[in-house]
C-alpha positions as CSV (number, residue, x, y, z in Angstrom):
1,M,0.0,-9.5,-5.8
2,L,2.9,-8.2,-7.2
3,W,4.7,-10.1,-10.0
4,D,7.7,-9.4,-11.7
5,R,10.8,-11.0,-13.3
6,G,14.6,-10.3,-12.9
7,T,17.2,-10.4,-10.7
8,W,18.3,-9.5,-7.2
9,E,22.1,-9.2,-5.7
10,P,22.6,-8.9,-1.7
11,E,24.8,-5.6,-0.6
12,G,27.4,-7.8,1.1
13,D,26.8,-11.5,2.8
14,P,23.3,-12.4,2.5
15,D,24.4,-15.2,5.4
16,R,25.7,-12.4,8.1
17,M,22.8,-9.9,7.1
18,L,19.9,-12.7,7.7
19,A,21.3,-13.9,10.9
20,K,21.6,-10.4,12.3
21,G,18.2,-9.4,10.8
22,D,19.0,-6.9,8.6
23,L,18.9,-7.7,4.6
24,K,20.4,-5.1,2.0
25,F,19.5,-5.9,-1.3
26,S,19.3,-4.4,-4.9
27,L,16.3,-5.4,-7.2
28,H,16.5,-5.1,-11.2
29,G,13.2,-6.0,-12.2
30,E,10.8,-5.0,-15.0
31,K,9.0,-3.2,-12.2
32,L,10.8,-3.0,-9.2
33,R,14.1,-1.8,-9.1
34,G,16.9,0.0,-6.9
35,S,18.0,-0.4,-3.1
36,W,15.6,-2.4,-0.7
37,V,15.8,-4.0,3.1
38,L,14.5,-6.2,5.2
39,V,14.3,-6.0,8.5
40,R,13.2,-8.5,11.0
41,M,10.8,-7.1,13.7
42,R,11.9,-7.1,17.4
43,H,8.3,-7.8,18.9
44,D,5.0,-8.3,17.8
45,K,1.7,-8.2,18.6
46,F,2.3,-11.2,21.0
47,G,5.1,-10.1,23.1
48,G,7.9,-10.6,20.8
49,R,10.1,-13.5,19.7
50,S,10.4,-15.1,23.2
51,K,6.5,-15.8,23.5
52,S,5.9,-16.2,19.8
53,K,6.7,-18.4,17.0
54,R,5.9,-15.6,14.5
55,N,9.3,-14.1,12.5
56,N,7.8,-11.0,11.1
57,W,9.7,-8.6,8.7
58,L,9.2,-5.3,7.3
59,L,10.4,-4.5,3.5
60,I,11.6,-0.9,2.9
61,K,12.4,0.8,-0.2
62,H,15.7,2.8,0.1
63,T,15.1,6.4,-1.3
64,T,17.0,6.8,-4.8
65,N,18.3,10.1,-6.3
66,F,15.1,9.9,-8.9
67,Q,13.0,10.2,-6.1
68,K,14.5,13.0,-4.4
69,T,14.4,14.8,-7.4
70,A,11.0,14.3,-8.0
71,M,10.2,15.5,-4.5
72,A,12.5,18.5,-4.8
73,M,10.3,19.4,-7.9
74,L,7.1,19.4,-5.9
75,S,8.2,21.3,-3.2
């Protein structure tokens, strides 16, 4: 379990992005920072949305300049 304190801000119209299944936002927390995206999965292991009532989402961290610099230093 991850607990954090901070704020978040959408990177666009949150209602429109949620309806599309692609919510981009920034986190400004003590532990989690940077740009993230929540992406609705089209299919799950039970055959997709038409056959399943499950609504699965993926949380993906966008690569930051700091991460790119660190990876270049390790290469």
